C-alpha positions as CSV (number, residue, x, y, z in Angstrom):
1,M,-46.6,0.6,5.1
2,S,-46.5,2.2,8.6
3,D,-43.4,3.6,10.2
4,E,-43.2,0.8,12.8
5,H,-42.7,-1.6,9.9
6,V,-39.6,0.3,8.4
7,S,-36.5,-1.8,8.5
8,P,-33.4,-0.6,10.4
9,D,-31.4,-0.5,7.1
10,T,-33.9,1.9,5.6
11,G,-33.5,4.3,8.6
12,V,-29.8,4.3,8.3
13,R,-29.9,5.1,4.6
14,R,-32.2,8.0,5.3
15,I,-29.8,9.4,7.9
16,L,-26.8,8.9,5.6
17,G,-28.7,10.7,2.8
18,R,-29.6,13.6,5.0
19,L,-25.9,13.9,6.2
20,L,-24.7,13.6,2.7
21,G,-27.0,16.4,1.5
22,V,-26.0,18.7,4.4
23,G,-22.3,17.9,3.7
24,T,-22.7,18.7,0.0
25,V,-24.3,22.1,0.8
26,C,-21.6,22.8,3.4
27,A,-18.9,21.8,1.0
28,A,-20.4,24.1,-1.7
29,I,-20.6,27.0,0.7
30,I,-17.0,26.4,1.8
31,A,-15.9,26.1,-1.8
32,V,-17.6,29.4,-2.6
33,I,-16.1,31.1,0.4
34,L,-12.6,29.8,-0.5
35,T,-13.1,30.9,-4.1
36,I,-14.1,34.4,-3.1
37,L,-11.2,34.6,-0.7
38,H,-8.8,33.3,-3.3
39,W,-10.3,35.7,-5.9
40,E,-9.9,38.6,-3.4
41,R,-6.3,37.7,-2.3
42,N,-5.2,36.7,-5.8
43,P,-6.9,39.2,-8.1
44,R,-7.2,38.3,-11.7
45,T,-7.9,40.4,-14.8
46,D,-8.1,39.7,-18.5
47,D,-8.0,43.5,-19.3
48,A,-4.2,43.5,-19.8
49,T,-2.0,44.2,-22.8
50,I,1.7,43.7,-23.5
51,R,3.9,46.8,-23.6
52,A,7.6,47.6,-24.2
53,N,9.7,50.7,-24.4
54,F,10.2,52.0,-27.9
55,V,11.6,55.1,-29.6
56,G,11.1,56.7,-32.9
57,I,14.4,56.6,-34.9
58,A,15.0,60.1,-36.3
59,P,18.2,61.5,-37.8
60,Q,19.9,64.5,-36.2
61,V,20.7,66.0,-39.6
62,S,18.6,66.4,-42.8
63,G,19.5,64.9,-46.1
64,H,18.8,62.3,-48.7
65,I,19.0,58.7,-47.5
66,V,21.6,56.8,-49.5
67,G,21.4,53.5,-47.8
68,I,19.0,51.5,-45.6
69,Y,20.6,48.4,-44.0
70,V,17.6,46.9,-42.1
71,R,14.2,45.6,-43.0
72,D,10.9,45.8,-41.3
73,N,10.5,43.5,-38.2
74,Q,14.2,42.8,-38.2
75,H,16.0,42.3,-34.9
76,V,19.1,44.5,-34.6
77,Q,21.9,44.8,-32.0
78,K,22.9,48.0,-30.2
79,G,25.3,49.9,-32.5
80,D,24.2,48.3,-35.8
81,L,24.0,50.7,-38.7
82,L,20.3,51.3,-39.5
83,F,20.5,53.8,-42.4
84,E,22.8,56.4,-43.9
85,I,22.3,60.0,-45.0
86,D,24.3,61.6,-47.8
87,A,27.3,63.0,-45.9
88,R,28.9,65.1,-48.8
89,P,27.4,68.5,-47.8
90,Y,28.4,67.9,-44.2
91,E,31.9,66.8,-45.2
92,A,32.3,70.0,-47.2
93,A,31.2,72.0,-44.2
94,L,33.7,70.1,-42.0
95,E,36.5,71.0,-44.4
96,R,35.4,74.6,-44.4
97,A,35.4,74.7,-40.6
98,R,38.9,73.2,-40.5
99,A,40.1,75.8,-43.0
100,T,38.5,78.5,-40.9
101,L,40.3,77.1,-37.8
102,A,43.6,77.2,-39.6
103,L,43.1,80.8,-40.7
104,T,42.0,81.8,-37.2
105,R,45.2,80.3,-35.7
106,K,47.2,82.3,-38.2
107,E,45.3,85.5,-37.4
108,V,45.8,84.9,-33.7
109,D,49.5,84.4,-34.3
110,S,49.7,87.6,-36.2
111,L,47.6,89.4,-33.5
112,T,49.9,88.0,-30.9
113,D,52.9,89.4,-32.7
114,G,51.1,92.8,-32.9
115,A,50.4,92.6,-29.2
116,A,54.1,92.0,-28.6
117,V,55.0,95.0,-30.7
118,A,52.5,97.1,-28.8
119,Q,53.9,95.8,-25.5
120,A,57.4,96.8,-26.7
121,G,56.0,100.2,-27.5
122,V,54.7,100.5,-24.0
123,S,58.1,99.6,-22.6
124,R,59.8,102.1,-24.9
125,A,57.3,104.9,-23.9
126,K,57.9,104.1,-20.3
127,A,61.7,104.5,-20.8
128,Q,61.1,107.7,-22.6
129,L,58.9,109.0,-19.8
130,N,61.5,108.2,-17.2
131,A,64.2,109.9,-19.2
132,S,61.9,112.9,-19.7
133,A,61.1,113.0,-16.0
134,A,64.9,113.0,-15.2
135,E,65.4,115.8,-17.8
136,V,62.6,117.9,-16.2
137,T,64.2,117.4,-12.8
138,R,67.6,118.5,-14.1
139,H,66.2,121.6,-15.9
140,E,64.2,122.5,-12.8
141,M,67.5,123.3,-11.0
142,D,68.8,125.6,-13.8
143,P,66.5,128.6,-12.9
144,V,67.4,128.2,-9.3
145,V,71.1,128.3,-10.1
146,A,70.5,131.2,-12.4
147,D,68.7,133.1,-9.7
148,A,71.6,132.6,-7.3
149,E,74.1,133.7,-10.0
150,I,72.0,136.8,-10.8
151,A,71.8,137.7,-7.1
152,R,75.5,137.5,-6.8
153,L,76.1,139.5,-10.0
154,E,73.6,142.1,-8.9
155,A,75.5,142.6,-5.6
156,Q,78.7,142.8,-7.5
157,F,77.2,145.3,-10.0
158,S,75.8,147.4,-7.1
159,H,79.3,147.4,-5.5
160,A,81.0,148.5,-8.7
161,D,78.4,151.1,-9.4
162,A,78.6,152.5,-5.9
163,H,82.5,152.6,-6.1
164,L,82.3,154.5,-9.4
165,K,79.9,157.0,-8.0
166,R,82.3,157.7,-5.1
167,L,85.3,158.2,-7.4
168,E,83.8,160.4,-10.1
169,P,83.2,163.4,-7.8
170,L,86.8,163.3,-6.6
171,L,88.3,163.4,-10.1
172,P,87.8,167.2,-10.7
173,Q,89.5,167.9,-7.4
174,Q,92.3,165.5,-8.4
175,F,91.9,163.4,-5.3
176,V,91.9,160.4,-7.6
177,T,93.7,159.8,-10.9
178,Q,92.0,159.4,-14.2
179,D,93.2,155.8,-14.4
180,R,91.4,154.8,-11.2
181,V,88.2,156.3,-12.5
182,E,88.5,154.5,-15.8
183,E,89.3,151.2,-14.0
184,A,86.1,151.7,-11.8
185,R,84.1,152.4,-15.0
186,T,85.5,149.2,-16.6
187,Q,84.6,147.1,-13.5
188,R,81.1,148.5,-13.5
189,A,80.6,147.7,-17.2
190,A,82.0,144.2,-16.8
191,A,79.7,143.6,-13.8
192,L,76.7,144.9,-15.8
193,E,77.5,142.7,-18.8
194,A,77.9,139.6,-16.5
195,L,74.6,140.4,-14.9
196,N,72.9,140.7,-18.3
197,E,74.4,137.4,-19.4
198,A,73.2,135.7,-16.2
199,R,69.7,137.0,-16.8
200,A,69.8,135.7,-20.4
201,R,70.9,132.3,-19.1
202,K,68.0,132.3,-16.7
203,R,65.5,133.1,-19.5
204,A,67.1,130.3,-21.5
205,A,66.9,127.9,-18.5
206,V,63.2,128.8,-18.0
207,A,62.5,128.3,-21.7
208,A,64.3,125.0,-21.6
209,L,62.3,123.9,-18.6
210,V,59.0,124.8,-20.2
211,S,60.1,122.9,-23.4
212,T,61.2,119.9,-21.3
213,Q,57.9,119.9,-19.4
214,A,55.9,120.0,-22.7
215,Q,57.9,117.1,-24.0
216,H,57.2,115.2,-20.7
217,V,53.5,115.8,-21.1
218,A,53.7,114.6,-24.7
219,T,55.6,111.5,-23.5
220,E,52.9,110.8,-21.0
221,A,50.3,111.0,-23.7
222,A,52.4,108.7,-25.9
223,L,52.5,106.2,-23.0
224,Q,48.7,106.3,-22.6
225,Q,48.3,105.8,-26.3
226,A,50.7,102.9,-26.2
227,H,48.7,101.3,-23.4
228,K,45.5,101.7,-25.5
229,E,47.2,100.1,-28.5
230,E,48.3,97.3,-26.3
231,S,44.8,96.8,-24.8
232,R,43.3,96.8,-28.3
233,A,45.8,94.3,-29.5
234,Q,45.1,92.0,-26.5
235,D,41.4,92.3,-27.0
236,A,41.8,91.5,-30.7
237,I,43.6,88.3,-29.7
238,G,40.6,87.1,-27.7
239,E,42.4,85.6,-24.8
240,I,40.1,85.1,-21.8
241,E,41.3,83.3,-18.6
242,G,43.9,81.4,-20.5
243,I,41.6,80.4,-23.3
244,N,41.6,82.0,-26.8
245,A,38.0,82.6,-27.6
246,R,38.6,83.0,-31.3
247,I,40.3,79.6,-31.6
248,A,37.9,78.0,-29.2
249,A,34.9,79.1,-31.3
250,A,36.6,77.8,-34.5
251,Q,37.4,74.5,-32.8
252,A,33.8,74.3,-31.6
253,A,32.6,74.8,-35.2
254,V,34.9,72.0,-36.3
255,H,33.6,69.7,-33.6
256,S,30.0,70.5,-34.6
257,A,30.8,69.8,-38.2
258,E,32.4,66.5,-37.2
259,L,29.3,65.6,-35.2
260,D,27.1,66.3,-38.2
261,V,29.2,64.0,-40.4
262,G,28.9,61.3,-37.7
263,Y,25.2,61.9,-37.5
264,C,24.8,60.9,-41.1
265,R,25.3,57.3,-40.0
266,V,22.3,56.4,-37.8
267,V,22.9,53.4,-35.5
268,A,20.7,51.5,-33.1
269,P,20.7,53.0,-29.6
270,F,19.8,49.6,-28.1
271,S,19.0,46.1,-29.2
272,G,15.4,45.6,-30.5
273,K,13.1,45.1,-33.4
274,V,12.6,47.5,-36.3
275,V,8.9,48.4,-36.7
276,N,6.9,50.4,-39.3
277,L,9.7,50.8,-41.8
278,N,8.1,52.3,-44.9
279,I,10.8,54.2,-46.6
280,S,13.3,53.6,-49.4
281,P,16.8,55.0,-50.3
282,G,16.5,58.4,-52.0
283,A,13.9,59.7,-49.6
284,F,14.7,63.0,-47.9
285,A,14.9,62.6,-44.1
286,R,14.5,65.7,-42.0
287,A,16.2,66.2,-38.7
288,G,13.9,65.1,-35.8
289,A,11.4,63.5,-38.1
290,E,10.9,59.8,-37.3
291,V,11.8,57.3,-40.1
292,F,10.7,54.2,-38.2
293,T,10.3,52.8,-34.7
294,L,12.7,50.6,-32.7
295,V,11.1,48.5,-30.0
296,D,13.3,47.6,-27.0
297,T,12.8,43.8,-26.7
298,S,15.1,43.4,-23.8
299,T,12.4,44.3,-21.3
300,W,8.7,43.5,-21.6
301,Y,5.8,44.7,-19.4
302,I,2.2,43.9,-18.9
303,M,-0.2,46.8,-18.3
304,A,-3.0,45.2,-16.4
305,N,-6.1,47.2,-15.3
306,F,-7.4,46.2,-11.9
307,R,-10.5,47.5,-10.1
308,E,-9.7,49.9,-7.3
309,T,-11.2,47.5,-4.8
310,Q,-8.4,45.0,-5.7
311,L,-5.5,47.4,-5.4
312,K,-4.9,46.6,-1.7
313,H,-4.1,43.0,-2.8
314,V,-1.6,44.1,-5.5
315,P,1.5,45.4,-3.7
316,A,4.6,46.4,-5.5
317,G,7.0,43.4,-5.9
318,A,4.2,40.8,-5.8
319,P,4.7,37.8,-8.2
320,A,2.2,37.4,-11.0
321,D,1.1,34.6,-13.4
322,I,0.8,35.7,-17.0
323,F,-1.0,33.9,-19.9
324,L,-1.1,35.3,-23.4
325,Q,-4.3,35.1,-25.4
326,S,-2.2,33.8,-28.3
327,Q,-0.6,31.1,-26.2
328,P,-3.0,30.2,-23.4
329,D,-1.1,27.0,-22.6
330,R,2.2,28.8,-21.9
331,H,2.8,30.2,-18.4
332,F,4.9,33.3,-17.9
333,R,6.1,34.8,-14.7
334,G,6.1,38.5,-13.7
335,T,6.7,40.9,-10.9
336,V,4.5,43.9,-10.0
337,V,6.6,47.1,-10.6
338,G,4.2,49.7,-9.5
339,L,0.6,50.8,-9.3
340,G,-0.9,53.6,-11.3
341,W,-1.7,56.7,-9.3
342,A,-3.9,58.6,-11.8
343,V,-6.6,58.0,-14.4
344,L,-8.7,60.5,-16.3
345,P,-12.0,61.0,-14.4
346,E,-15.3,60.7,-16.3
347,N,-16.5,64.0,-14.8
348,G,-15.4,66.7,-12.4
349,T,-12.9,68.2,-14.9
350,S,-12.7,72.0,-15.2
351,V,-14.3,74.0,-17.9
352,M,-13.6,77.8,-18.0
353,G,-12.1,77.5,-14.5
354,L,-15.2,75.8,-13.0
355,P,-15.7,72.1,-12.2
356,Q,-18.0,70.3,-14.7
357,V,-20.3,67.7,-13.1
358,E,-22.7,65.8,-15.3
359,R,-26.3,65.2,-14.3
360,S,-26.8,61.5,-13.8
361,L,-28.6,59.0,-11.6
362,E,-26.7,55.8,-11.2
363,W,-28.0,52.9,-9.2
364,I,-24.8,51.0,-9.6
365,R,-21.4,52.7,-9.3
366,L,-18.8,50.7,-11.2
367,A,-15.3,50.6,-9.6
368,T,-12.7,52.5,-11.5
369,R,-9.8,50.5,-13.0
370,F,-6.2,51.5,-12.4
371,P,-3.3,50.3,-14.6
372,I,-0.7,48.1,-12.9
373,R,2.8,47.7,-14.5
374,I,4.1,44.1,-14.3
375,K,7.6,43.2,-15.6
376,V,7.8,39.9,-17.4
377,E,10.6,37.7,-16.1
378,N,10.7,35.1,-18.9
379,P,9.5,36.6,-22.2
380,D,10.0,34.9,-25.5
381,D,9.6,35.8,-29.2
382,S,5.8,35.6,-29.1
383,F,5.6,38.9,-27.2
384,R,4.2,41.8,-29.2
385,I,3.2,45.3,-28.2
386,G,-0.6,45.5,-27.8
387,A,-1.3,41.8,-27.5
388,S,-3.8,40.7,-24.9
389,A,-3.0,38.8,-21.7
390,V,-4.6,37.4,-18.6
391,V,-2.9,38.2,-15.3
392,T,-3.2,36.8,-11.8
393,V,-1.4,38.5,-8.9
394,R,-0.6,36.3,-6.0
395,G,-1.1,39.0,-3.5
396,T,2.2,39.2,-1.5
397,A,5.5,40.8,-2.4
398,S,8.5,38.7,-3.0
399,G,10.2,38.0,0.3
400,T,7.1,38.9,2.3
401,P,5.8,36.1,4.6
């Protein structure tokens, strides 16, 4: 049939078919573009695992376990008793430390009394030194007085001697009587005797001064010895800036022993689940060696690995949709906490101080994946460390228009 015989209805249908085909192709293109934009602005990954903080529960003291009060996979509260170590050796050590503290206090009291005695000895030696100094001062005047007395008596003797010498030549001529001559002789002898006695007193005064000075030196030495004894007594007490070091050390030993007794009871540092409990009472636990693991179930995270080309659409604080592989029909909410800043490179590491670069020819360069930490807002009991998850980040931080 020729074209001029085509009915108007057939031409309309052809036009509508062509428009419908073009519209379908355009809609498909738009859908693909929107999908790509949505995929770029809301990156998604199924390379994600569930994480939580956990610690290895290890005792701070060594000993035999006498009681385990939890079971594997049990939920415990913060402060719950987990297990107990035989405390008898540590209790004995505590009693020994307390006894040592009591003895130390007694020793310090005794040393304090000794220091008081030494201090009294210093005061007594100071008093003796002062008295000795006064005695030296007093005896220092005796030779001076004796010298003055000797000078006076020497003058008196010289006068008596001269007077006798004038009278004796006059006796034969009977210009003087025998009595006057005898009187002059008696005065000379008395003056000589007084002079000799004064000289003897000076020698005694000098000897007394020397003896007093020697005693003063001995008293100074005794005072120095008393100071040394006082210093040794104070050092033995162990008083440093108002704190007795001996008592403080004994008290610290008691406190350490009390801590060891307390460490025999191991309690939960936070609420969580007991994991990998494979031990029984009677086992020997060593300080610092993990007995089991405690998982902190109060906060759960998703560690999602995104390609480096997607990181610009994963800002910190952005909301995220989370689906677990074990519960694909349950929706969980999350918030991006932070982006990973380092991963181990495949090459370029250093060997013997030089960079190692492998020989390779790659036509396609795969984007590196970086871990993103996402905090789960509404976790439930189905969360387990290491479980797989699917995460979609909605691309804008909370509160960002």
